[in-house]
C-alpha positions, 0 to 999 in steps of 0.5 A: 043223305047230306050232299057233302057226305055223299060226294065224300063217299063217292070220292073215297070209293073211287080212290079205293079202286085206284089204290088197289090197282096202284098196289097191284101193278107195282107187285106185278111189275116187280115179280113178273120182270124178275121172272123175265130175268131183269136184274134187281137194279133194272127192276128198281130203275123201272120205278124211277120215272114213277117217282120223278113224275110225281113231283111234276104232277103234283105241281102242275096237277094242283094248278090244273085242278083249280082251273078245270075242277078236281073231279075232272083231274081225278078222272083223268088220273083214272083214265091214264092208269087204265092206259098204263095197265093196257100198255103193259099187256103187250108181248114180252118182246116189247117190254124193254126197260125204256118202254116199261119206264114210260108206262110206269111214268104214266102210272105215276102221273095217274096216281098223283093226279088221283091222290091230289084230287081226292084229298083236296076235294075233302076240304070242299065237302066239309062245312065251316067250323068242322075241324074235328070232322075234317080231321076224321074224314081226311084220316079215314081217306088216307088210312083206308088208302094205305090199307088197300094199297097193301091189299093191292100187293096181295091182289097183284101177286095172286092174280099173277099166279092164278091168271098170268100177267096179261089177264091180271092187267086186263081185269084191273084195267076193266075194273078201274074203267067201270069205276071211272064211269060210275064216279063220273056220273055221280060226282058234280062237275066243277068240284074244287074249281076256282072262280077265277083262272089262277096263273101257274105262278100261283102254285107256289104257296104264299102262306108261310105255314104251308111252306113250313109244313111242305118242307117238313113233309119232304123230310118226313117221307124221306125218313121212311123211304130211306130205309123202307124201299131198298134197305129193308127188303134187301136186309130181310132177304139177304141177312135174315134169310126170308123168302120173297113171299115172306118179305112181300107179305110182311111189307104188305101187312105193314102197309095195311096196319099203317093204314089202320092206324091212320084211320084211328089217328083222330082218336089217338090224339083227340084227348090233348085237343078237346075235340079240335084239330091238331096244331103245330105243337102236335106235329113237333111232339110226334116228330120228336117221338118218331125220331127215337125209333130208327135211332133205337133200331140202329143201336140195337143192331150195332149192339148185336141184339137179335136182328129179326126181333129188333127190326120187326118190332122196331118197324111195327112201332115206327109204323104206328108213330109214322102213321100218326105223323102222316095223318096230322100232316094231311089234316093240317094242309087242308086246315091251312088252305082256303076252300078256293085254293085248296087244289093248288096248295095240296098239289104244292104240298104233295110235290114236296111229299114226292120229292122226299120219296124220290130222295129217300128211295135213291139214298136208300140204295146208296146208304145200304150199300155203303153202311148197311141197314144201320146207316139207313136208319141213322139217315132216317133219324136225321131226316125226322129231326130236320122235319121236327125242327122245320115244324117250329115254323107252324102256328101252335093254336087250334084251327077250324076247318076255315084257315087261320091265315089267308093267302094274298094273291 
C-alpha cells in the first residue's frame, strides 16, 4: 500500500475514534447534569470553556505541531481527552460547575489539537499536483468525522442508559487509550514538522488568501451556531412540543447527514471544475446560495406557514448546502498552504472557526430570547452574506495541491 494512503488511513481511524468520544461526552454531560438538577443556563455554561479554549488551542497548536510534529500533537490531544473523561468519573459531590467547566476546557483543548493535527497532516500525504485527490481526501476526513460525531451522540445516550455515567466514561476512555497506543506505533514520527523552528509570531498568516478565507470561515460557522446551538433545540422543545429524545435524535441525524454530504461534496462540485479543485469563485457561489435558506425559513415562520414543516425541511436543505460550503473551505486552506507551514496555517484558520462558533453560540441565546427563532435566522443570513463578501478576496483560478502563492518569512 502507498505510504501516504497508509498514513492517511491511520490518521482517519484515530480521528474517528476521538470524534465518537467527543460527541458522546457532550451528550453525557448534557443529559446527566440535567438529571442532577442543573438549570439549562448552568448546563450551557459547562461548554463555555470548551468553545473558548478552541480559539487558544488552534492558535498555539498549529505552531506547536510545526515544531514537534503533527503526529505528536494529535496524540497529546488523545491523551488529554482520556484525562478529561477520567476527570468526570468522580463522585457527584465533586461535580461543581467550575470543576466540570475545567474538565470540559481540557476536552476542548484535546478536540482542537486532534482536529488541527488530523486535517493538516492530510496535506503532507498528498503528492504534488494532486488537487482533486486532496479535495477527496479532506472531504472524506471531514465528512466522516461529522457523521461519527452524530453517532457519538447516540453512543453517549445509550451508554448512559445501559451502563450509567461513570461506566460509560470508563469505556470511552479505555477505547481511546487503546487507539492512542495503536496509532502511536503505526504513524511515522515528525509528520508535518518544519525543518526550521518557527517563531510564535509566524502563526499569523502572511498569505492574503488564507486571511480572507479565515475571516469568511468565522462568519460561516457563526451563521450555523447562531441558530443551531440554542435557538433550534429550544424551539423544537418549547414551540413544537418535541420530547428530549426527539430533539436529540433529530439533531444527531442532521449531523450524520451533514457529514455524508461533506464526503460526497467533490462529486457535487466536480462538473464545474473539470476534475480540478474548487476555487474562490466556488466559495462565493455556494455562500450566496446558502444565504437564501435561513432567510427563507425566517420568512416562512413570519408568514405563519406550518412551523414544523418549514423548520425541518429548511434545516435539511441548509445542512446540505452548508456541508458543501464547509468542504470547499476545508480543501482551500490546505491548497493555499505550503507543505512546510501547513500546521500553522491550519491552526490559524481553525482559530477563526472556533471564534465563529463561540460568537454564534453566545449570540444564539441572546437572539432567541429577544427575537425568537426568526431573529436567529436573520442573524444567520447576515453572517453568510458577510462570509460571501469576504470571499471576494480569494483568488479565482484553479489550484494544484501545491499552493498558488508563497508565504515570505
